[in-house]
LOTIDO-479097 format. One record per residue: x, y, z of N, C-alpha, C, O in turn. Coordinates in steps of 0.001 Angstrom, whole numbers, plus 500000, padded with zeros to 6 digits. Example, Ala and Ser with C-alpha at 12.3 -4.5 7.8 and 13.67 -1.06 7.14 Angstrom:
# LOTIDO-479097
REC       nX       nY       nZ      caX      caY      caZ       cX       cY       cZ       oX       oY       oZ
REC   513190   494310   507800   512300   495500   507800   513200   496700   507800   514236   496681   508465
REC   512850   497750   507080   513670   498940   507140   512900   500030   507870   513409   501138   508039
# end
This chain:
# LOTIDO-479097
REC       nX       nY       nZ      caX      caY      caZ       cX       cY       cZ       oX       oY       oZ
REC   451540   694829   152560   452022   693523   153031   450866   692518   153025   449792   692820   153546
REC   451067   691325   152442   450016   690308   152447   449592   689961   153872   450392   690022   154806
REC   448306   689591   154022   447769   689279   155343   448507   688094   155960   448855   688116   157140
REC   448748   687036   155135   449390   685827   155681   450798   686119   156193   451246   685531   157177
REC   451500   687049   155503   452855   687383   155935   452830   688162   157252   453669   687952   158128
REC   451849   689068   157376   451729   689831   158619   451399   688918   159795   451933   689075   160893
REC   450490   687942   159535   450140   686977   160581   451367   686162   160984   451585   685911   162170
REC   452174   685745   159995   453369   684944   160277   454379   685739   161099   454968   685211   162043
REC   454581   687011   160740   455538   687844   161469   455064   688082   162901   455846   687986   163847
REC   453770   688394   163051   453219   688621   164396   453356   687358   165249   453735   687426   166419
REC   453045   686206   164649   453123   684946   165393   454555   684650   165822   454799   684207   166945
REC   455496   684896   164921   456904   684636   165242   457385   685553   166370   458072   685100   167286
REC   457031   686821   166308   457442   687767   167349   456813   687422   168694   457465   687499   169735
REC   455524   687037   168659   454836   686675   169900   455442   685408   170497   455571   685295   171716
REC   455814   684452   169640   456423   683206   170105   457743   683480   170829   458018   682904   171882
REC   458551   684365   170249   459813   684735   170898   459541   685414   172239   460219   685143   173230
REC   458537   686305   172262   458184   686991   173502   457727   686022   174587   458105   686167   175749
REC   456909   685026   174211   456441   684037   175179   457597   683193   175704   457624   682822   176878
REC   458546   682895   174828   459718   682130   175255   460507   682904   176308   460941   682336   177310
REC   460689   684198   176075   461414   685037   177040   460654   685100   178364   461254   685056   179438
REC   459328   685204   178275   458511   685290   179485   458614   684003   180305   458740   684049   181528
REC   458560   682860   179624   458660   681586   180342   460017   681434   181022   460109   680844   182098
REC   461066   681961   180404   462390   681913   181038   462432   682789   182287   463079   682450   183278
REC   461728   683924   182223   461699   684828   183378   460893   684215   184520   461251   684362   185688
REC   459806   683529   184176   458925   682966   185200   459564   681814   185951   459140   681505   187065
REC   460579   681162   185373   461261   680077   186071   460908   678718   185522   460203   678592   184521
REC   461426   677675   186214   461317   676299   185731   460327   675451   186530   460427   674225   186543
REC   459387   676094   187185   458427   675332   187976   457583   674448   187054   457003   674957   186095
REC   457495   673123   187319   456712   672236   186457   455229   672544   186526   454751   673155   187482
REC   454502   672109   185491   453078   672421   185391   452305   671908   186593   451391   672574   187077
REC   452673   670710   187083   451946   670117   188205   452150   670897   189503   451358   670756   190435
REC   453205   671721   189578   453501   672461   190800   452961   673889   190769   453150   674641   191724
REC   452289   674269   189676   451754   675625   189586   450570   675788   190522   449768   674871   190697
REC   450472   676966   191119   449286   677282   191911   448118   677585   190967   448303   677776   189765
REC   446913   677624   191543   445729   677897   190715   445844   679270   190058   445459   679444   188902
REC   446373   680244   190799   446553   681594   190262   447521   681588   189078   447242   682195   188044
REC   448657   680903   189227   449640   680839   188149   449076   680104   186934   449383   680456   185795
REC   448261   679094   187177   447649   678343   186085   446702   679237   185277   446708   679199   184047
REC   445891   680037   185971   444962   680948   185300   445727   682003   184506   445338   682338   183387
REC   446804   682524   185071   447629   683513   184375   448197   682926   183092   448189   683585   182052
REC   448694   681685   183156   449248   681035   181971   448217   680868   180868   448516   681106   179698
REC   447006   680461   181230   445939   680303   180235   445587   681649   179606   445401   681749   178394
REC   445499   682678   180444   445126   684014   179952   446177   684566   178997   445840   685101   177941
REC   447448   684436   179364   448526   684929   178498   448521   684188   177168   448695   684803   176116
REC   448324   682880   177203   448266   682099   175967   447104   682501   175095   447231   682562   173872
REC   445952   682782   175722   444774   683204   174955   445005   684568   174310   444631   684785   173157
REC   445621   685485   175050   445915   686810   174489   446890   686684   173320   446704   687312   172277
REC   447927   685869   173501   448924   685696   172438   448304   685085   171195   448600   685517   170081
REC   447444   684081   171369   446794   683461   170213   445879   684426   169483   445837   684446   168253
REC   445146   685227   170245   444247   686207   169623   445031   687265   168859   444635   687671   167767
REC   446151   687711   169439   446989   688713   168768   447565   688195   167453   447760   688964   166512
REC   447833   686904   167388   448459   686344   166190   447560   686432   164969   448046   686681   163865
REC   446260   686232   165145   445353   686130   163999   444420   687334   163850   443892   687585   162766
REC   444222   688070   164935   443322   689227   164878   444149   690478   164571   444758   691061   165468
REC   444164   690875   163325   444967   692030   162922   444368   693344   163399   445008   694391   163299
REC   443143   693299   163919   442519   694516   164429   443108   694951   165765   442932   696095   166184
REC   443804   694040   166428   444439   694371   167705   445866   694824   167429   446640   694115   166786
REC   446204   695998   167914   447564   696498   167688   448551   695733   168568   448222   695281   169664
REC   449768   695605   168048   450807   694909   168805   451091   695604   170129   451364   694947   171134
REC   451028   696924   170131   451314   697673   171347   450321   697342   172452   450706   697137   173604
REC   449022   697289   172089   447998   696956   173088   448159   695524   173587   448057   695260   174785
REC   448418   694584   172642   448554   693182   173029   449771   692941   173906   449693   692224   174904
REC   450905   693545   173532   452129   693360   174311   451967   693956   175708   452438   693382   176690
REC   451299   695106   175796   451054   695713   177108   450238   694783   178000   450540   694611   179182
REC   449203   694187   177417   448358   693264   178182   449142   692035   178637   449024   691610   179786
REC   449953   691457   177723   450740   690277   178071   451749   690598   179167   451944   689806   180089
REC   452393   691766   179066   453386   692155   180068   452752   692305   181447   453322   691883   182453
REC   451568   692912   181483   450887   693100   182765   450548   691744   183390   450819   691510   184567
REC   449949   690848   182582   449568   689527   183088   450792   688692   183467   450716   687854   184366
REC   451907   688915   182794   453112   688124   183069   453892   688649   184263   454473   687876   185025
REC   453904   689970   184421   454691   690558   185498   454021   690402   186862   454694   690424   187893
REC   452693   690245   186868   451997   690090   188150   452487   688847   188906   452825   688972   190083
REC   452546   687641   188286   453058   686484   189034   454532   686609   189406   454957   686092   190439
REC   455327   687302   188557   456735   687510   188891   456853   688371   190142   457626   688068   191051
REC   456070   689452   190172   456083   690341   191338   455572   689610   192576   456124   689757   193666
REC   454499   688813   192394   453949   688069   193532   454961   687055   194060   455065   686850   195269
REC   455712   686418   193146   456721   685436   193570   457841   686103   194358   458322   685554   195350
REC   458262   687303   193908   459327   688018   194609   458880   688412   196020   459641   688278   196979
REC   457644   688897   196137   457138   689285   197458   456969   688051   198341   457230   688106   199542
REC   456532   686934   197746   456319   685704   198507   457611   685187   199113   457601   684599   200194
REC   458728   685403   198420   460015   684945   198946   460403   685667   200226   461156   685137   201043
REC   459887   686877   200396   460293   687708   201532   459210   687828   202601   459487   688273   203715
REC   457986   687436   202273   456887   687630   203213   456033   686360   203267   455355   686017   202299
REC   456074   685669   204409   455343   684406   204525   453830   684622   204532   453090   683821   203961
REC   453366   685693   205169   451926   685955   205207   451380   686158   203793   450318   685640   203447
REC   452116   686913   202987   451685   687124   201603   451730   685807   200831   450837   685526   200031
REC   452777   684991   201071   452897   683697   200400   451732   682785   200769   451182   682099   199907
REC   451357   682774   202041   450226   681953   202469   448926   682441   201836   448047   681647   201500
REC   448818   683768   201677   447602   684328   201079   447497   683961   199600   446418   683621   199115
REC   448619   684032   198889   448612   683776   197448   448562   682275   197142   447761   681836   196317
REC   449419   681490   197807   449553   680075   197482   448707   679166   198357   448434   678024   197987
REC   448288   679666   199520   447505   678838   200427   448389   678067   201391   449614   678083   201272
REC   447757   677385   202355   448472   676611   203364   448230   675127   203158   447259   674716   202523
REC   449130   674342   203707   448940   672895   203715   447871   672544   204746   447693   673244   205743
REC   447163   671446   204483   446083   671017   205369   446280   669562   205757   446454   668700   204896
REC   446251   669290   207055   446385   667919   207546   445037   667215   207393   444025   667679   207920
REC   445028   666098   206673   443799   665340   206466   443733   664083   207323   442645   663628   207675
REC   444892   663518   207660   444941   662316   208507   446028   662522   209557   447131   662967   209239
REC   445715   662198   210800   446688   662306   211881   446509   661116   212825   445416   660861   213329
REC   447611   660398   213049   447596   659207   213909   446554   658179   213451   445890   657542   214269
REC   446428   658033   212135   445500   657046   211600   444047   657467   211621   443172   656666   211291
REC   443763   658717   212006   442390   659206   212092   442164   660306   211057   442976   661221   210919
REC   441048   660204   210331   440700   661218   209332   440120   662438   210037   439234   662311   210881
REC   440620   663614   209690   440116   664869   210246   439002   665372   209331   439257   666036   208326
REC   437774   665046   209693   436627   665320   208812   436427   666809   208555   436050   667199   207450
REC   436676   667653   209570   436484   669087   209383   437436   669647   208330   437043   670458   207491
REC   438688   669207   208383   439661   669650   207373   439290   669118   206000   439504   669780   204984
REC   438737   667929   205980   438313   667319   204714   437194   668157   204083   437210   668407   202878
REC   436240   668581   204882   435134   669399   204376   435641   670765   203921   435198   671289   202899
REC   436579   671343   204691   437078   672677   204346   437789   672666   202993   437733   673652   202258
REC   438455   671563   202661   439139   671450   201375   438240   670871   200280   438687   670623   199160
REC   436944   670658   200629   435967   670106   199672   436452   668768   199111   436352   668501   197913
REC   436976   667946   200004   437509   666622   199669   436518   665578   200152   436097   665617   201308
REC   436136   664641   199283   435275   663549   199701   436125   662375   200183   437330   662326   199938
REC   435486   661438   200867   436201   660252   201345   436725   659428   200175   437814   658858   200245
REC   435937   659370   199094   436374   658619   197913   437627   659230   197301   438541   658510   196900
REC   437670   660555   197229   438850   661225   196669   440072   661004   197553   441180   660811   197054
REC   439863   661034   198866   440978   660787   199782   441515   659371   199616   442728   659176   199552
REC   440630   658384   199547   441058   656993   199375   441760   656797   198034   442716   656029   197933
REC   441276   657502   197002   441915   657401   195689   443353   657921   195746   444262   657302   195193
REC   443555   659064   196417   444902   659626   196526   445807   658720   197364   446999   658608   197081
REC   445257   658082   198382   446037   657149   199188   446463   655935   198371   447590   655456   198494
REC   445548   655441   197533   445877   654273   196694   446988   654616   195707   447804   653759   195368
REC   447023   655863   195246   448112   656277   194353   449461   656228   195058   450505   656109   194417
REC   449426   656322   196397   450647   656221   197201   450865   654794   197699   451693   654564   198581
REC   450120   653827   197135   450211   652417   197533   449810   652208   198986   450357   651345   199672
REC   448850   653004   199450   448311   652858   200798   446836   652502   200682   446068   653222   200045
REC   446438   651388   201299   445065   650911   201159   444323   650888   202494   443119   650630   202517
REC   445008   651150   203597   444371   651211   204909   444681   652553   205558   445841   652926   205733
REC   443616   653272   205911   443799   654574   206552   444512   654412   207889   445267   655291   208303
REC   444273   653288   208565   444875   653060   209875   446391   652935   209805   447068   653081   210823
REC   446946   652661   208596   448401   652528   208438   449097   653883   208322   450326   653955   208328
REC   448310   654962   208217   448866   656295   207964   449101   657031   209277   448185   657171   210087
REC   450314   657494   209484   450637   658312   210645   450251   659767   210405   449764   660456   211301
REC   450483   660220   209162   450291   661639   208859   450064   661783   207360   450829   661240   206563
REC   449021   662506   206971   448762   662802   205557   448401   664276   205444   447525   664775   206152
REC   449089   664957   204546   448907   666407   204425   448643   666774   202969   449328   666292   202067
REC   447661   667617   202746   447320   668100   201416   448072   669397   201162   447865   670390   201859
REC   448958   669383   200148   449781   670546   199844   448971   671580   199057   447934   671249   198484
REC   449445   672838   199029   448711   673884   198296   448515   673586   196815   447548   674059   196217
REC   449436   672792   196197   449287   672470   194777   448395   671258   194528   448235   670835   193383
REC   447807   670691   195594   446887   669568   195435   447498   668201   195659   446777   667204   195665
REC   448819   668123   195847   449469   666838   196116   449182   666391   197538   449127   667204   198461
REC   448997   665079   197702   448802   664498   199025   450063   663734   199412   450414   662749   198763
REC   450746   664181   200466   451947   663512   200959   451596   662692   202188   450882   663146   203082
REC   452124   661461   202208   451723   660491   203225   452949   659971   203961   453954   659623   203341
REC   452862   659922   205287   453879   659295   206138   453235   658099   206819   452284   658243   207587
REC   453772   656897   206526   453240   655687   207138   453717   655562   208577   454723   656153   208969
REC   452978   654783   209353   453416   654484   210711   454720   653705   210657   455015   653027   209672
REC   455501   653812   211737   456841   653243   211750   456839   651759   211400   457687   651302   210633
REC   455907   651016   211948   455882   649563   211703   455398   649200   210310   455515   648048   209893
REC   454855   650175   209584   454364   649928   208228   455310   650448   207150   455070   650248   205959
REC   456387   651115   207567   457335   651649   206588   458236   650542   206062   458611   649641   206812
REC   458592   650600   204774   459461   649563   204204   460850   649583   204825   461342   650629   205249
REC   461472   648412   204871   462810   648280   205429   463830   648934   204509   463762   648776   203290
REC   464770   649666   205085   465818   650337   204321   467185   649782   204718   467318   649064   205709
REC   468194   650130   203925   469556   649691   204233   469995   650235   205585   470704   649555   206328
REC   469581   651455   205909   469948   652053   207184   469376   651315   208377   469952   651361   209464
REC   468227   650619   208193   467653   649831   209279   468469   648579   209555   468525   648109   210691
REC   469107   648034   208512   469883   646800   208652   471313   647092   209067   471878   646407   209921
REC   471902   648132   208446   473289   648491   208726   473321   649856   209409   472814   650832   208856
REC   473912   649938   210607   473948   651221   211332   474645   652325   210549   474208   653476   210578
REC   475721   651987   209852   476474   652979   209089   476622   652509   207646   477692   652042   207255
REC   475556   652627   206845   475641   652159   205461   476591   653020   204640   476752   654207   204924
REC   477224   652434   203624   478141   653219   202783   477378   654275   201990   476224   654074   201613
REC   478039   655392   201747   477409   656464   200985   477282   656073   199520   478219   655555   198913
REC   476109   656331   198968   475847   656029   197564   475892   657336   196783   475038   658204   196964
REC   476875   657471   195926   477004   658679   195115   476273   658504   193798   476018   657384   193357
REC   475941   659616   193181   475208   659558   191926   476092   658972   190819   477280   659284   190743
REC   475510   658120   189959   476281   657587   188832   476696   658712   187891   475967   659684   187695
REC   477872   658558   187320   478390   659552   186389   478292   659010   184964   478736   657898   184681
REC   477704   659812   184069   477610   659425   182666   478941   659744   181987   479323   660909   181878
REC   479645   658707   181533   480991   658879   180972   481005   658791   179447   481961   659228   178806
REC   479942   658224   178864   479813   658189   177401   478380   658537   177044   477443   657994   177629
REC   478204   659428   176099   476868   659793   175628   476924   659982   174120   477737   660748   173602
REC   476047   659272   173429   475983   659351   171959   477319   659002   171313   477703   659594   170304
REC   478027   658032   171904   479290   657584   171329   480470   658502   171571   481524   658324   170960
REC   480315   659492   172459   481375   660455   172744   481765   660342   174218   480898   660328   175091
REC   483069   660261   174495   483561   660174   175873   483481   661542   176535   483897   662546   175956
REC   482942   661579   177753   482823   662817   178518   483927   662841   179570   483919   662042   180506
REC   484867   663754   179411   486049   663783   180275   485755   664316   181674   486364   663861   182642
REC   484834   665269   181798   484576   665877   183111   484037   664862   184125   484547   664809   185244
REC   483016   664047   183775   482561   663028   184736   483658   662021   185083   483735   661557   186221
REC   484500   661686   184115   485602   660761   184388   486566   661343   185420   487000   660649   186340
REC   486891   662614   185257   487814   663249   186207   487174   663384   187578   487873   663330   188590
REC   485850   663561   187632   485149   663621   188917   485318   662328   189699   485423   662341   190926
REC   485343   661211   188980   485519   659900   189606   486992   659559   189837   487304   658532   190440
REC   487889   660413   189362   489308   660130   189490   489788   659099   188485   490780   658409   188722
REC   489088   658992   187368   489424   658019   186326   489821   658756   185051   489686   659976   184957
REC   490311   657998   184074   490732   658587   182813   490266   657771   181628   489619   656736   181784
REC   490602   658249   180439   490200   657557   179213   490844   656176   179107   490256   655246   178555
REC   492058   656053   179644   492725   654754   179590   491950   653684   180333   491785   652570   179835
REC   491466   654023   181543   490661   653064   182314   489375   652719   181574   488976   651555   181522
REC   488725   653734   181000   487463   653506   180307   487655   652599   179093   486881   651664   178886
REC   488675   652871   178298   488923   652040   177113   489292   650619   177513   488940   649668   176815
REC   489996   650465   178626   490332   649127   179114   489066   648351   179478   488944   647166   179169
REC   488123   649035   180142   486864   648385   180506   486039   648023   179268   485409   646966   179222
REC   486048   648902   178275   485311   648613   177040   485946   647451   176291   485241   646619   175720
REC   487279   647388   176289   487969   646286   175614   487652   644946   176273   487561   643925   175591
REC   487482   644946   177598   487149   643708   178300   485803   643157   177843   485586   641946   177821
REC   484907   644070   177479   483574   643654   177041   483458   643598   175522   482397   643282   174984
REC   484558   643906   174834   484559   643827   173376   483654   644846   172719   482969   644541   171743
REC   483650   646062   173255   482753   647108   172763   483583   648314   172334   484522   648707   173027
REC   483235   648897   171194   483880   650113   170725   483106   651333   171217   481888   651281   171389
REC   483826   652427   171439   483205   653643   171980   482083   654133   171083   481027   654531   171575
REC   482298   654111   169766   481305   654652   168843   480012   653840   168810   479001   654315   168292
REC   480029   652615   169359   478828   651781   169391   478021   651957   170676   476960   651353   170837
REC   478532   652793   171595   477888   652974   172899   476976   654193   172848   477414   655299   172532
REC   475703   653977   173162   474761   655095   173256   474910   655816   174591   474938   657045   174640
REC   475006   655037   175683   475133   655627   177013   475922   654679   177903   475706   653467   177878
REC   476843   655238   178695   477623   654445   179645   477751   655228   180938   478033   656427   180924
REC   477540   654538   182068   477609   655176   183375   478504   654365   184308   478625   653147   184178
REC   479125   655068   185249   479951   654440   186277   479333   654768   187625   479105   655937   187936
REC   479054   653724   188446   478441   653959   189743   479504   654189   190806   480697   654226   190507
REC   479056   654345   192063   479980   654657   193152   480908   653495   193488   481903   653675   194190
REC   480585   652299   192985   481447   651135   193216   482464   650949   192084   483250   650001   192106
REC   482450   651852   191098   483376   651748   189983   482930   650782   188912   483736   650374   188076
REC   481659   650405   188916   481134   649474   187920   480639   650245   186695   479959   651263   186821
REC   480984   649752   185531   480601   650385   184274   479409   649649   183674   479473   648448   183413
REC   478329   650380   183461   477155   649820   182785   477006   650493   181428   477200   651701   181295
REC   476654   649683   180411   476666   650150   179027   475318   649880   178371   474709   648829   178568
REC   474867   650855   177585   473702   650678   176726   474151   650952   175290   474621   652046   174976
REC   474002   649946   174421   474476   650048   173042   473369   650533   172116   472184   650443   172435
REC   473779   651046   170969   472804   651413   169946   472033   650181   169481   470818   650240   169291
REC   472737   649071   169300   472123   647820   168862   471645   647050   170083   472449   646450   170797
REC   470324   647067   170329   469778   646417   171520   469826   644896   171434   469607   644220   172439
REC   470105   644347   170262   470167   642894   170126   471462   642328   170719   471531   641146   171054
REC   472478   643171   170845   473756   642718   171403   473656   642712   172924   473290   643721   173526
REC   473979   641588   173542   473925   641449   174985   475283   641815   175595   476320   641287   175195
REC   475255   642722   176563   476469   643151   177253   476496   642508   178629   475488   642494   179336
REC   477648   641977   179004   477784   641314   180301   477574   642304   181440   477962   643469   181343
REC   476955   641830   182523   476738   642676   183691   478062   642933   184418   478977   642113   184339
REC   478172   644072   185128   479395   644358   185883   479670   643278   186928   478750   642785   187581
REC   480945   642916   187080   481330   641841   187988   482210   642311   189135   482670   641489   189927
REC   482458   643623   189245   483417   644106   190235   483026   643720   191660   483869   643249   192424
REC   481763   643912   192026   481340   643612   193389   481397   642116   193672   481791   641699   194761
REC   481000   641305   192682   481049   639855   192871   482489   639375   193000   482785   638483   193795
REC   483388   639974   192208   484796   639592   192291   485387   639990   193647   486185   639250   194222
REC   484991   641157   194151   485469   641594   195459   484995   640649   196552   485763   640298   197448
REC   483738   640236   196483   483201   639302   197475   483932   637964   197401   484253   637368   198429
REC   484193   637496   196179   484908   636229   196016   486327   636329   196568   486819   635386   197188
REC   486993   637477   196344   488353   637659   196854   488366   637676   198382   489282   637131   198998
REC   487358   638297   198996   487285   638328   200455   487077   636926   201027   487673   636565   202042
REC   486228   636145   200370   486004   634762   200831   487268   633925   200669   487553   633053   201490
REC   488018   634191   199613   489272   633456   199412   490266   633787   200518   490943   632896   201031
REC   490361   635079   200892   491267   635478   201965   490875   634802   203274   491731   634339   204028
REC   489554   634751   203537   489083   634108   204765   489408   632616   204764   489803   632060   205788
REC   489240   631977   203613   489568   630558   203510   491077   630322   203652   491496   629326   204241
REC   491888   631236   203116   493341   631113   203241   493780   631211   204699   494663   630472   205135
REC   493162   632126   205455   493496   632239   206875   493216   630927   207609   494023   630472   208420
REC   492059   630325   207311   491717   629059   207960   492680   627952   207547   493064   627116   208364
REC   493070   627954   206261   494010   626937   205780   495378   627097   206438   495989   626111   206850
REC   495860   628336   206538   497159   628584   207172   497134   628186   208649   498123   627686   209186
REC   495974   628417   209303   495859   628052   210717   495969   626539   210912   496483   626075   211930
REC   495484   625777   209935   495563   624320   210026   496960   623806   209692   497380   622778   210224
REC   497672   624494   208834   498971   624003   208360   500131   624380   209277   501133   623666   209314
REC   500021   625469   210010   501158   625940   210817   501289   625151   212113   500302   624673   212672
REC   502535   625025   212581   502805   624364   213858   503015   625371   214982   503073   624999   216154
REC   503126   626637   214622   503335   627680   215620   502010   628065   216265   501036   628365   215573
REC   501980   628053   217589   500751   628398   218297   500407   629878   218105   499240   630235   217943
REC   501424   630726   218125   501169   632158   217948   500609   632449   216550   499644   633199   216405
REC   501225   631848   215524   500747   632053   214160   499351   631474   213985   498506   632059   213308
REC   499116   630315   214603   497799   629684   214496   496714   630583   215089   495647   630761   214502
REC   497011   631151   216274   496049   632052   216922   495816   633303   216077   494690   633788   215970
REC   496891   633818   215477   496776   635007   214635   495911   634735   213410   495043   635537   213069
REC   496149   633597   212744   495361   633243   211556   493890   633026   211919   492995   633464   211196
REC   493652   632353   213031   492264   632090   213434   491535   633390   213775   490362   633556   213442
REC   492239   634311   214441   491626   635607   214777   491272   636386   213515   490182   636947   213402
REC   492200   636413   212575   491947   637132   211323   490852   636468   210499   490089   637149   209814
REC   490771   635129   210563   489713   634415   209849   488339   634786   210408   487378   634965   209661
REC   488265   634897   211743   486996   635288   212387   486625   636720   212003   485467   637001   211693
REC   487610   637630   212023   487345   639028   211647   486889   639132   210193   485978   639893   209867
REC   487541   638348   209321   487157   638376   207911   485754   637818   207715   485000   638324   206884
REC   485395   636785   208467   484045   636212   208390   483002   637240   208804   481966   637373   208153
REC   483271   637967   209885   482336   639006   210339   482208   640109   209302   481112   640616   209061
REC   483333   640483   208681   483302   641532   207660   482493   641079   206442   481720   641854   205878
REC   482676   639830   206047   481934   639297   204900   480436   639305   205178   479638   639644   204303
REC   480056   638930   206400   478639   638914   206761   478019   640311   206680   476841   640456   206354
REC   478821   641336   206978   478308   642706   206951   478142   643230   205524   477159   643903   205213
REC   479109   642918   204663   479105   643532   203325   478489   642638   202251   478229   643105   201142
REC   478253   641373   202556   477742   640464   201527   476405   640915   200941   476239   640856   199722
REC   475425   641371   201769   474159   641845   201164   474356   643002   200189   473614   643125   199215
REC   475354   643853   200448   475607   644984   199564   476312   644553   198285   476010   645057   197203
REC   477251   643620   198411   478038   643201   197254   477287   642232   196353   477666   642042   195197
REC   476232   641619   196864   475462   640685   196028   474496   641410   195112   474093   640860   194087
REC   474110   642645   195460   473142   643395   194649   473813   644018   193431   473151   644685   192636
# end
């Protein structure tokens, strides 16, 4: 057998083996790997590369070595799931670096972290004053998680509205010009509704690269041809306009009627509608 053919066959077999190993190891992203897992990955890759080109190494010896290096993290992960002490030993513990706006210098030294490195990590979190930090913890994978003090945290919808409406994930209803029926049924919609919405915007299904429907029932479209401008969804604006019209109608009816009972009823409903509009207007304008 020619040398180049043997190298090609060995490389192909090793590639398939590495693919199977990566599937067994799981979907943990590279940034979330522990130092031990990172070293194992480098070692396995080095062994596989050497086996591909060094014909002096038998496949049996190389595969045995790869299996040993690959099974160790799998076994360690299984034990870690059941034993916290072992997990802490293998992966390490989180370390508090800032508490109540104060830097814990001893913890900083133990993690071999300089003040410059700490400030750099804070800036990556858009934090420029240590005094603004309530709590900062260094995770075992090297990430720094930061909790700002209450008065320094950004305002959220929940701070303004006691019971904000639930925001559900947008459903992709068209992908690569093909209608996806399952997301449509999840929303309680059908192809007829979707085609009606596309007709309103003068768009054909085959020209749509991606289309999504949000929790408010608004359809957003991205076309293959980026030069074509698609109108923004108007459902929320139309709903707000309809509510204002109802409120104005109540006030108009209250002025036109001669009945005191009807007048009081219209005025009460006009006030209730005004209060409702004030509550939902910030949500419907976005």
